[in-house]
Jmol script that loads the backbone (N, CA, C; Angstrom):
load data "model"
ATOM      1  N   MET A   1     -99.554-170.178-130.157  1.00  0.00           N
ATOM      2  CA  MET A   1     -98.564-169.971-130.867  1.00  0.00           C
ATOM      3  C   MET A   1     -98.701-168.502-131.600  1.00  0.00           C
ATOM      4  N   SER A   2     -97.814-167.762-131.553  1.00  0.00           N
ATOM      5  CA  SER A   2     -97.621-166.342-132.179  1.00  0.00           C
ATOM      6  C   SER A   2     -97.290-166.460-133.315  1.00  0.00           C
ATOM      7  N   ASP A   3     -97.529-165.333-134.051  1.00  0.00           N
ATOM      8  CA  ASP A   3     -97.200-165.017-135.611  1.00  0.00           C
ATOM      9  C   ASP A   3     -95.986-165.115-135.636  1.00  0.00           C
ATOM     10  N   SER A   4     -95.250-164.498-134.381  1.00  0.00           N
ATOM     11  CA  SER A   4     -93.751-164.230-134.695  1.00  0.00           C
ATOM     12  C   SER A   4     -92.998-165.633-134.599  1.00  0.00           C
ATOM     13  N   GLU A   5     -93.550-166.702-134.259  1.00  0.00           N
ATOM     14  CA  GLU A   5     -92.978-167.888-134.253  1.00  0.00           C
ATOM     15  C   GLU A   5     -92.891-168.516-135.864  1.00  0.00           C
ATOM     16  N   ASP A   6     -93.701-168.099-136.634  1.00  0.00           N
ATOM     17  CA  ASP A   6     -93.709-168.522-137.970  1.00  0.00           C
ATOM     18  C   ASP A   6     -93.013-167.665-138.676  1.00  0.00           C
ATOM     19  N   LEU A   7     -92.459-166.500-138.296  1.00  0.00           N
ATOM     20  CA  LEU A   7     -91.672-165.692-139.164  1.00  0.00           C
ATOM     21  C   LEU A   7     -90.050-165.977-139.173  1.00  0.00           C
ATOM     22  N   PRO A   8     -89.669-165.868-140.388  1.00  0.00           N
ATOM     23  CA  PRO A   8     -88.124-165.997-140.671  1.00  0.00           C
ATOM     24  C   PRO A   8     -87.666-165.061-139.706  1.00  0.00           C
ATOM     25  N   SER A   9     -86.409-165.292-138.833  1.00  0.00           N
ATOM     26  CA  SER A   9     -85.890-164.488-137.978  1.00  0.00           C
ATOM     27  C   SER A   9     -85.304-163.024-138.622  1.00  0.00           C
ATOM     28  N   ASP A  10     -84.703-162.880-139.832  1.00  0.00           N
ATOM     29  CA  ASP A  10     -84.389-161.822-140.506  1.00  0.00           C
ATOM     30  C   ASP A  10     -85.742-161.054-140.430  1.00  0.00           C
ATOM     31  N   ILE A  11     -86.822-161.405-140.809  1.00  0.00           N
ATOM     32  CA  ILE A  11     -88.045-160.791-141.203  1.00  0.00           C
ATOM     33  C   ILE A  11     -88.647-160.067-139.779  1.00  0.00           C
ATOM     34  N   GLU A  12     -88.433-160.914-138.819  1.00  0.00           N
ATOM     35  CA  GLU A  12     -88.916-160.614-137.550  1.00  0.00           C
ATOM     36  C   GLU A  12     -88.025-159.430-136.712  1.00  0.00           C
ATOM     37  N   GLU A  13     -86.694-159.327-137.281  1.00  0.00           N
ATOM     38  CA  GLU A  13     -85.681-158.468-136.814  1.00  0.00           C
ATOM     39  C   GLU A  13     -85.945-157.113-137.314  1.00  0.00           C
ATOM     40  N   ALA A  14     -86.369-157.267-138.875  1.00  0.00           N
ATOM     41  CA  ALA A  14     -86.663-155.892-139.690  1.00  0.00           C
ATOM     42  C   ALA A  14     -87.787-155.327-138.920  1.00  0.00           C
ATOM     43  N   ALA A  15     -88.802-156.144-138.595  1.00  0.00           N
ATOM     44  CA  ALA A  15     -90.139-155.596-138.106  1.00  0.00           C
ATOM     45  C   ALA A  15     -89.931-154.975-136.668  1.00  0.00           C
ATOM     46  N   THR A  16     -89.008-155.854-136.056  1.00  0.00           N
ATOM     47  CA  THR A  16     -88.532-154.951-134.413  1.00  0.00           C
ATOM     48  C   THR A  16     -87.890-153.925-134.835  1.00  0.00           C
ATOM     49  N   SER A  17     -86.959-153.887-135.785  1.00  0.00           N
ATOM     50  CA  SER A  17     -86.071-152.548-136.024  1.00  0.00           C
ATOM     51  C   SER A  17     -87.025-151.198-136.278  1.00  0.00           C
ATOM     52  N   ALA A  18     -87.905-151.638-137.292  1.00  0.00           N
ATOM     53  CA  ALA A  18     -88.784-150.655-138.027  1.00  0.00           C
ATOM     54  C   ALA A  18     -89.720-150.238-136.801  1.00  0.00           C
ATOM     55  N   VAL A  19     -90.418-151.055-135.828  1.00  0.00           N
ATOM     56  CA  VAL A  19     -90.981-150.537-134.772  1.00  0.00           C
ATOM     57  C   VAL A  19     -90.190-149.730-133.944  1.00  0.00           C
ATOM     58  N   SER A  20     -89.191-150.025-133.480  1.00  0.00           N
ATOM     59  CA  SER A  20     -88.214-149.304-132.481  1.00  0.00           C
ATOM     60  C   SER A  20     -88.065-147.986-133.212  1.00  0.00           C
ATOM     61  N   THR A  21     -87.731-147.694-134.424  1.00  0.00           N
ATOM     62  CA  THR A  21     -87.501-146.634-135.105  1.00  0.00           C
ATOM     63  C   THR A  21     -88.469-145.590-135.323  1.00  0.00           C
ATOM     64  N   LEU A  22     -89.680-146.274-135.862  1.00  0.00           N
ATOM     65  CA  LEU A  22     -90.764-145.421-136.148  1.00  0.00           C
ATOM     66  C   LEU A  22     -91.737-145.231-135.309  1.00  0.00           C
ATOM     67  N   LEU A  23     -91.975-146.049-134.373  1.00  0.00           N
ATOM     68  CA  LEU A  23     -93.285-145.607-133.456  1.00  0.00           C
ATOM     69  C   LEU A  23     -92.667-145.121-131.911  1.00  0.00           C
ATOM     70  N   PRO A  24     -93.554-143.953-131.467  1.00  0.00           N
ATOM     71  CA  PRO A  24     -93.043-143.574-130.410  1.00  0.00           C
ATOM     72  C   PRO A  24     -93.072-144.583-129.067  1.00  0.00           C
ATOM     73  N   SER A  25     -92.304-144.335-128.077  1.00  0.00           N
ATOM     74  CA  SER A  25     -92.145-145.193-126.908  1.00  0.00           C
ATOM     75  C   SER A  25     -93.397-145.854-126.230  1.00  0.00           C
ATOM     76  N   LYS A  26     -94.454-145.035-126.247  1.00  0.00           N
ATOM     77  CA  LYS A  26     -95.717-145.423-125.557  1.00  0.00           C
ATOM     78  C   LYS A  26     -96.320-146.444-126.328  1.00  0.00           C
ATOM     79  N   SER A  27     -96.061-146.316-127.729  1.00  0.00           N
ATOM     80  CA  SER A  27     -96.936-147.302-128.693  1.00  0.00           C
ATOM     81  C   SER A  27     -96.319-148.787-129.021  1.00  0.00           C
ATOM     82  N   LYS A  28     -95.048-148.739-128.525  1.00  0.00           N
ATOM     83  CA  LYS A  28     -94.176-149.946-128.637  1.00  0.00           C
ATOM     84  C   LYS A  28     -94.840-151.174-128.141  1.00  0.00           C
ATOM     85  N   ASP A  29     -95.006-150.986-126.787  1.00  0.00           N
ATOM     86  CA  ASP A  29     -95.581-152.214-126.073  1.00  0.00           C
ATOM     87  C   ASP A  29     -96.805-152.597-126.485  1.00  0.00           C
ATOM     88  N   LYS A  30     -97.948-151.545-127.174  1.00  0.00           N
ATOM     89  CA  LYS A  30     -99.183-151.728-127.421  1.00  0.00           C
ATOM     90  C   LYS A  30     -99.117-152.643-128.849  1.00  0.00           C
ATOM     91  N   TYR A  31     -97.910-151.991-129.763  1.00  0.00           N
ATOM     92  CA  TYR A  31     -97.673-152.780-131.114  1.00  0.00           C
ATOM     93  C   TYR A  31     -97.283-154.225-130.648  1.00  0.00           C
ATOM     94  N   LYS A  32     -96.357-154.472-129.810  1.00  0.00           N
ATOM     95  CA  LYS A  32     -95.930-155.887-129.301  1.00  0.00           C
ATOM     96  C   LYS A  32     -97.072-156.564-129.296  1.00  0.00           C
ATOM     97  N   LYS A  33     -98.287-156.259-128.446  1.00  0.00           N
ATOM     98  CA  LYS A  33     -99.279-157.166-127.928  1.00  0.00           C
ATOM     99  C   LYS A  33    -100.295-157.311-129.115  1.00  0.00           C
ATOM    100  N   ILE A  34    -100.506-156.266-129.856  1.00  0.00           N
ATOM    101  CA  ILE A  34    -101.144-156.611-131.151  1.00  0.00           C
ATOM    102  C   ILE A  34    -100.469-157.748-132.118  1.00  0.00           C
ATOM    103  N   TYR A  35     -99.279-157.245-132.315  1.00  0.00           N
ATOM    104  CA  TYR A  35     -98.508-158.355-133.489  1.00  0.00           C
ATOM    105  C   TYR A  35     -98.257-159.598-133.027  1.00  0.00           C
ATOM    106  N   ASN A  36     -98.367-159.804-131.756  1.00  0.00           N
ATOM    107  CA  ASN A  36     -98.075-161.230-131.143  1.00  0.00           C
ATOM    108  C   ASN A  36     -99.483-162.015-131.146  1.00  0.00           C
ATOM    109  N   ARG A  37    -100.576-161.192-131.286  1.00  0.00           N
ATOM    110  CA  ARG A  37    -102.123-161.728-131.214  1.00  0.00           C
ATOM    111  C   ARG A  37    -102.386-162.513-132.157  1.00  0.00           C
ATOM    112  N   THR A  38    -102.726-163.833-132.067  1.00  0.00           N
ATOM    113  CA  THR A  38    -103.274-164.636-133.003  1.00  0.00           C
ATOM    114  C   THR A  38    -104.659-165.525-132.693  1.00  0.00           C
ATOM    115  N   PHE A  39    -105.463-165.714-133.117  1.00  0.00           N
ATOM    116  CA  PHE A  39    -106.815-166.117-132.677  1.00  0.00           C
ATOM    117  C   PHE A  39    -106.773-167.758-132.634  1.00  0.00           C
ATOM    118  N   THR A  40    -107.311-168.388-131.573  1.00  0.00           N
ATOM    119  CA  THR A  40    -107.435-169.842-131.514  1.00  0.00           C
ATOM    120  C   THR A  40    -108.640-170.355-132.450  1.00  0.00           C
ATOM    121  N   LYS A  41    -108.560-171.653-132.740  1.00  0.00           N
ATOM    122  CA  LYS A  41    -109.698-172.039-133.671  1.00  0.00           C
ATOM    123  C   LYS A  41    -111.021-171.886-132.880  1.00  0.00           C
ATOM    124  N   GLU A  42    -111.041-172.149-131.375  1.00  0.00           N
ATOM    125  CA  GLU A  42    -112.106-172.078-130.590  1.00  0.00           C
ATOM    126  C   GLU A  42    -112.490-170.500-130.446  1.00  0.00           C
ATOM    127  N   GLU A  43    -111.611-169.379-130.522  1.00  0.00           N
ATOM    128  CA  GLU A  43    -111.769-168.046-130.553  1.00  0.00           C
ATOM    129  C   GLU A  43    -112.613-167.669-131.714  1.00  0.00           C
ATOM    130  N   ILE A  44    -112.260-168.427-132.811  1.00  0.00           N
ATOM    131  CA  ILE A  44    -112.828-167.912-134.098  1.00  0.00           C
ATOM    132  C   ILE A  44    -114.231-168.643-134.070  1.00  0.00           C
ATOM    133  N   ALA A  45    -114.466-169.847-133.585  1.00  0.00           N
ATOM    134  CA  ALA A  45    -115.561-170.546-133.818  1.00  0.00           C
ATOM    135  C   ALA A  45    -116.568-169.877-132.644  1.00  0.00           C
ATOM    136  N   ARG A  46    -116.045-169.315-131.763  1.00  0.00           N
ATOM    137  CA  ARG A  46    -117.090-168.734-130.733  1.00  0.00           C
ATOM    138  C   ARG A  46    -117.507-167.200-131.340  1.00  0.00           C
ATOM    139  N   PHE A  47    -116.506-166.573-131.995  1.00  0.00           N
ATOM    140  CA  PHE A  47    -116.817-165.301-132.846  1.00  0.00           C
ATOM    141  C   PHE A  47    -118.156-165.509-133.512  1.00  0.00           C
ATOM    142  N   LEU A  48    -117.609-166.400-134.712  1.00  0.00           N
ATOM    143  CA  LEU A  48    -118.596-166.847-135.675  1.00  0.00           C
ATOM    144  C   LEU A  48    -120.143-167.230-135.262  1.00  0.00           C
ATOM    145  N   LYS A  49    -119.941-168.109-134.253  1.00  0.00           N
ATOM    146  CA  LYS A  49    -121.604-168.405-133.503  1.00  0.00           C
ATOM    147  C   LYS A  49    -122.088-167.257-132.784  1.00  0.00           C
ATOM    148  N   GLU A  50    -121.362-166.632-131.917  1.00  0.00           N
ATOM    149  CA  GLU A  50    -121.840-165.696-131.085  1.00  0.00           C
ATOM    150  C   GLU A  50    -122.153-164.123-131.218  1.00  0.00           C
ATOM    151  N   ALA A  51    -121.218-163.591-132.030  1.00  0.00           N
ATOM    152  CA  ALA A  51    -121.083-162.220-132.596  1.00  0.00           C
ATOM    153  C   ALA A  51    -122.445-161.896-133.394  1.00  0.00           C
ATOM    154  N   ASP A  52    -122.924-160.885-132.686  1.00  0.00           N
ATOM    155  CA  ASP A  52    -124.394-160.510-133.342  1.00  0.00           C
ATOM    156  C   ASP A  52    -124.080-160.175-135.132  1.00  0.00           C
ATOM    157  N   ASP A  53    -124.876-160.483-135.818  1.00  0.00           N
ATOM    158  CA  ASP A  53    -125.051-160.785-137.106  1.00  0.00           C
ATOM    159  C   ASP A  53    -125.173-159.227-137.652  1.00  0.00           C
ATOM    160  N   LYS A  54    -126.084-158.713-136.982  1.00  0.00           N
ATOM    161  CA  LYS A  54    -126.451-157.294-137.293  1.00  0.00           C
ATOM    162  C   LYS A  54    -125.263-156.291-137.337  1.00  0.00           C
ATOM    163  N   LYS A  55    -124.209-156.603-136.445  1.00  0.00           N
ATOM    164  CA  LYS A  55    -123.257-155.505-136.154  1.00  0.00           C
ATOM    165  C   LYS A  55    -121.930-156.382-136.979  1.00  0.00           C
ATOM    166  N   PHE A  56    -121.553-157.557-137.033  1.00  0.00           N
ATOM    167  CA  PHE A  56    -120.425-158.119-137.472  1.00  0.00           C
ATOM    168  C   PHE A  56    -120.526-159.140-138.780  1.00  0.00           C
ATOM    169  N   LEU A  57    -121.682-159.041-139.453  1.00  0.00           N
ATOM    170  CA  LEU A  57    -121.892-159.908-140.406  1.00  0.00           C
ATOM    171  C   LEU A  57    -120.628-159.779-141.599  1.00  0.00           C
ATOM    172  N   LEU A  58    -120.200-158.406-142.098  1.00  0.00           N
ATOM    173  CA  LEU A  58    -119.531-158.324-142.942  1.00  0.00           C
ATOM    174  C   LEU A  58    -118.015-158.828-142.671  1.00  0.00           C
ATOM    175  N   THR A  59    -117.813-158.945-141.083  1.00  0.00           N
ATOM    176  CA  THR A  59    -116.583-159.117-140.441  1.00  0.00           C
ATOM    177  C   THR A  59    -116.647-160.841-140.553  1.00  0.00           C
ATOM    178  N   LYS A  60    -117.746-161.219-140.486  1.00  0.00           N
ATOM    179  CA  LYS A  60    -117.614-162.899-140.267  1.00  0.00           C
ATOM    180  C   LYS A  60    -117.610-163.534-141.655  1.00  0.00           C
ATOM    181  N   VAL A  61    -118.205-162.627-142.504  1.00  0.00           N
ATOM    182  CA  VAL A  61    -118.117-163.348-144.101  1.00  0.00           C
ATOM    183  C   VAL A  61    -116.759-163.140-144.524  1.00  0.00           C
ATOM    184  N   GLY A  62    -115.989-162.040-144.191  1.00  0.00           N
ATOM    185  CA  GLY A  62    -114.536-161.716-144.564  1.00  0.00           C
ATOM    186  C   GLY A  62    -113.708-162.703-143.743  1.00  0.00           C
ATOM    187  N   LEU A  63    -114.167-163.117-142.493  1.00  0.00           N
ATOM    188  CA  LEU A  63    -113.010-164.057-141.933  1.00  0.00           C
ATOM    189  C   LEU A  63    -113.193-165.315-142.552  1.00  0.00           C
ATOM    190  N   VAL A  64    -114.624-165.834-143.093  1.00  0.00           N
ATOM    191  CA  VAL A  64    -114.751-166.987-143.589  1.00  0.00           C
ATOM    192  C   VAL A  64    -114.159-167.107-144.989  1.00  0.00           C
ATOM    193  N   ILE A  65    -114.353-166.284-145.857  1.00  0.00           N
ATOM    194  CA  ILE A  65    -113.689-166.198-147.014  1.00  0.00           C
ATOM    195  C   ILE A  65    -112.162-166.299-147.033  1.00  0.00           C
ATOM    196  N   GLY A  66    -111.615-165.365-146.058  1.00  0.00           N
ATOM    197  CA  GLY A  66    -110.287-165.276-145.888  1.00  0.00           C
ATOM    198  C   GLY A  66    -109.582-166.695-145.380  1.00  0.00           C
ATOM    199  N   ILE A  67    -110.268-167.361-144.629  1.00  0.00           N
ATOM    200  CA  ILE A  67    -109.530-168.522-144.010  1.00  0.00           C
ATOM    201  C   ILE A  67    -110.109-169.754-145.110  1.00  0.00           C
ATOM    202  N   ALA A  68    -111.125-169.691-145.640  1.00  0.00           N
ATOM    203  CA  ALA A  68    -111.574-170.856-146.690  1.00  0.00           C
ATOM    204  C   ALA A  68    -110.742-170.724-147.879  1.00  0.00           C
ATOM    205  N   GLY A  69    -110.597-169.511-148.118  1.00  0.00           N
ATOM    206  CA  GLY A  69    -109.616-169.094-149.542  1.00  0.00           C
ATOM    207  C   GLY A  69    -108.340-168.820-149.399  1.00  0.00           C
ATOM    208  N   ALA A  70    -107.751-169.019-148.108  1.00  0.00           N
ATOM    209  CA  ALA A  70    -106.287-168.665-147.651  1.00  0.00           C
ATOM    210  C   ALA A  70    -106.013-167.583-148.273  1.00  0.00           C
ATOM    211  N   CYS A  71    -106.906-166.561-148.242  1.00  0.00           N
ATOM    212  CA  CYS A  71    -106.502-164.963-148.704  1.00  0.00           C
ATOM    213  C   CYS A  71    -105.706-164.113-148.066  1.00  0.00           C
ATOM    214  N   ARG A  72    -104.712-163.286-148.862  1.00  0.00           N
ATOM    215  CA  ARG A  72    -103.949-162.422-148.260  1.00  0.00           C
ATOM    216  C   ARG A  72    -104.913-161.221-147.863  1.00  0.00           C
ATOM    217  N   LYS A  73    -104.281-160.356-147.229  1.00  0.00           N
ATOM    218  CA  LYS A  73    -104.975-159.147-146.741  1.00  0.00           C
ATOM    219  C   LYS A  73    -105.529-158.295-148.134  1.00  0.00           C
ATOM    220  N   GLN A  74    -104.676-158.221-148.947  1.00  0.00           N
ATOM    221  CA  GLN A  74    -104.814-157.348-150.023  1.00  0.00           C
ATOM    222  C   GLN A  74    -105.691-158.018-151.138  1.00  0.00           C
ATOM    223  N   GLU A  75    -105.887-159.281-151.075  1.00  0.00           N
ATOM    224  CA  GLU A  75    -106.653-160.040-151.772  1.00  0.00           C
ATOM    225  C   GLU A  75    -108.214-159.623-151.358  1.00  0.00           C
ATOM    226  N   LEU A  76    -108.382-159.624-150.075  1.00  0.00           N
ATOM    227  CA  LEU A  76    -109.664-159.482-149.580  1.00  0.00           C
ATOM    228  C   LEU A  76    -110.104-157.827-149.777  1.00  0.00           C
ATOM    229  N   THR A  77    -108.727-157.245-149.551  1.00  0.00           N
ATOM    230  CA  THR A  77    -109.260-155.547-149.859  1.00  0.00           C
ATOM    231  C   THR A  77    -109.546-155.250-151.121  1.00  0.00           C
ATOM    232  N   ASN A  78    -108.967-156.073-152.199  1.00  0.00           N
ATOM    233  CA  ASN A  78    -109.564-155.853-153.498  1.00  0.00           C
ATOM    234  C   ASN A  78    -110.894-156.442-154.083  1.00  0.00           C
ATOM    235  N   LEU A  79    -111.454-157.167-153.286  1.00  0.00           N
ATOM    236  CA  LEU A  79    -112.605-157.881-153.463  1.00  0.00           C
ATOM    237  C   LEU A  79    -113.729-157.150-153.887  1.00  0.00           C
ATOM    238  N   LEU A  80    -114.261-157.136-155.393  1.00  0.00           N
ATOM    239  CA  LEU A  80    -115.130-156.450-155.424  1.00  0.00           C
ATOM    240  C   LEU A  80    -116.750-157.142-155.668  1.00  0.00           C
ATOM    241  N   ASN A  81    -117.707-156.058-155.636  1.00  0.00           N
ATOM    242  CA  ASN A  81    -119.088-156.769-155.786  1.00  0.00           C
ATOM    243  C   ASN A  81    -119.326-157.596-157.116  1.00  0.00           C
ATOM    244  N   GLU A  82    -118.545-156.990-158.060  1.00  0.00           N
ATOM    245  CA  GLU A  82    -118.702-157.742-159.452  1.00  0.00           C
ATOM    246  C   GLU A  82    -118.078-159.040-159.408  1.00  0.00           C
ATOM    247  N   LYS A  83    -117.255-159.228-158.784  1.00  0.00           N
ATOM    248  CA  LYS A  83    -116.371-160.669-158.537  1.00  0.00           C
ATOM    249  C   LYS A  83    -117.147-161.576-157.709  1.00  0.00           C
ATOM    250  N   VAL A  84    -118.206-161.088-157.209  1.00  0.00           N
ATOM    251  CA  VAL A  84    -119.088-162.184-156.354  1.00  0.00           C
ATOM    252  C   VAL A  84    -120.606-162.530-157.303  1.00  0.00           C
ATOM    253  N   LYS A  85    -120.773-163.669-157.643  1.00  0.00           N
ATOM    254  CA  LYS A  85    -121.853-163.995-158.317  1.00  0.00           C
ATOM    255  C   LYS A  85    -122.672-165.043-157.493  1.00  0.00           C
ATOM    256  N   ASP A  86    -123.879-164.793-157.456  1.00  0.00           N
ATOM    257  CA  ASP A  86    -124.975-165.712-156.557  1.00  0.00           C
ATOM    258  C   ASP A  86    -125.415-166.890-157.729  1.00  0.00           C
ATOM    259  N   GLU A  87    -125.122-167.936-157.389  1.00  0.00           N
ATOM    260  CA  GLU A  87    -125.655-168.848-158.338  1.00  0.00           C
ATOM    261  C   GLU A  87    -126.544-169.951-157.527  1.00  0.00           C
ATOM    262  N   GLY A  88    -127.547-169.147-156.878  1.00  0.00           N
ATOM    263  CA  GLY A  88    -128.569-170.129-156.203  1.00  0.00           C
ATOM    264  C   GLY A  88    -128.233-170.666-154.984  1.00  0.00           C
ATOM    265  N   SER A  89    -127.770-171.909-154.996  1.00  0.00           N
ATOM    266  CA  SER A  89    -127.400-172.342-153.540  1.00  0.00           C
ATOM    267  C   SER A  89    -126.141-171.925-153.117  1.00  0.00           C
ATOM    268  N   VAL A  90    -125.232-171.744-154.013  1.00  0.00           N
ATOM    269  CA  VAL A  90    -123.907-171.302-153.737  1.00  0.00           C
ATOM    270  C   VAL A  90    -123.518-169.736-154.202  1.00  0.00           C
ATOM    271  N   PHE A  91    -122.470-169.248-153.583  1.00  0.00           N
ATOM    272  CA  PHE A  91    -122.006-168.091-154.118  1.00  0.00           C
ATOM    273  C   PHE A  91    -120.590-168.313-154.612  1.00  0.00           C
ATOM    274  N   HIS A  92    -120.294-167.841-155.823  1.00  0.00           N
ATOM    275  CA  HIS A  92    -118.846-167.877-156.593  1.00  0.00           C
ATOM    276  C   HIS A  92    -118.217-166.594-156.621  1.00  0.00           C
ATOM    277  N   ILE A  93    -117.015-166.738-155.821  1.00  0.00           N
ATOM    278  CA  ILE A  93    -116.190-165.405-155.388  1.00  0.00           C
ATOM    279  C   ILE A  93    -115.031-165.836-156.130  1.00  0.00           C
ATOM    280  N   GLU A  94    -114.590-164.539-157.273  1.00  0.00           N
ATOM    281  CA  GLU A  94    -113.514-164.453-157.721  1.00  0.00           C
ATOM    282  C   GLU A  94    -112.400-163.516-157.053  1.00  0.00           C
ATOM    283  N   ILE A  95    -111.403-164.414-156.682  1.00  0.00           N
ATOM    284  CA  ILE A  95    -110.240-163.542-155.648  1.00  0.00           C
ATOM    285  C   ILE A  95    -109.111-163.391-156.728  1.00  0.00           C
ATOM    286  N   THR A  96    -108.848-162.182-156.983  1.00  0.00           N
ATOM    287  CA  THR A  96    -107.490-161.912-157.771  1.00  0.00           C
ATOM    288  C   THR A  96    -106.079-162.082-157.021  1.00  0.00           C
ATOM    289  N   THR A  97    -105.394-162.649-157.547  1.00  0.00           N
ATOM    290  CA  THR A  97    -103.914-163.340-156.859  1.00  0.00           C
ATOM    291  C   THR A  97    -103.125-162.261-156.697  1.00  0.00           C
ATOM    292  N   THR A  98    -102.646-161.727-155.593  1.00  0.00           N
ATOM    293  CA  THR A  98    -101.840-160.526-155.607  1.00  0.00           C
ATOM    294  C   THR A  98    -100.320-161.074-155.609  1.00  0.00           C
ATOM    295  N   LYS A  99    -100.106-162.456-155.466  1.00  0.00           N
ATOM    296  CA  LYS A  99     -98.531-163.152-155.366  1.00  0.00           C
ATOM    297  C   LYS A  99     -98.538-164.284-156.330  1.00  0.00           C
ATOM    298  N   ASN A 100     -97.453-164.682-156.777  1.00  0.00           N
ATOM    299  CA  ASN A 100     -97.458-165.870-157.564  1.00  0.00           C
ATOM    300  C   ASN A 100     -97.294-166.790-156.696  1.00  0.00           C
TER     301      ASN A 100
END
end "model"
wireframe off; spacefill off
backbone 0.3
color backbone group
């Protein structure tokens, strides 16, 4: 299932219009490929299990927090060290809501 199947048609049309207007013609195909790309549960599980922690640990943590916390991109971007507390066997992460 692609992201575009989940979007209301007016939003999808506006995004398509913006792409057509703003991106050079060579970039349009690349944008469409990226825009329609979603990861399956199996791909996410494989990445978490197989990707090298030395290189991808921060990405893995962001992925887990993002999925488990149902976070928006801006909420992850706004995450600060002060909002993460080590409470022994668990971490408490305070995520600032960006939308009501």
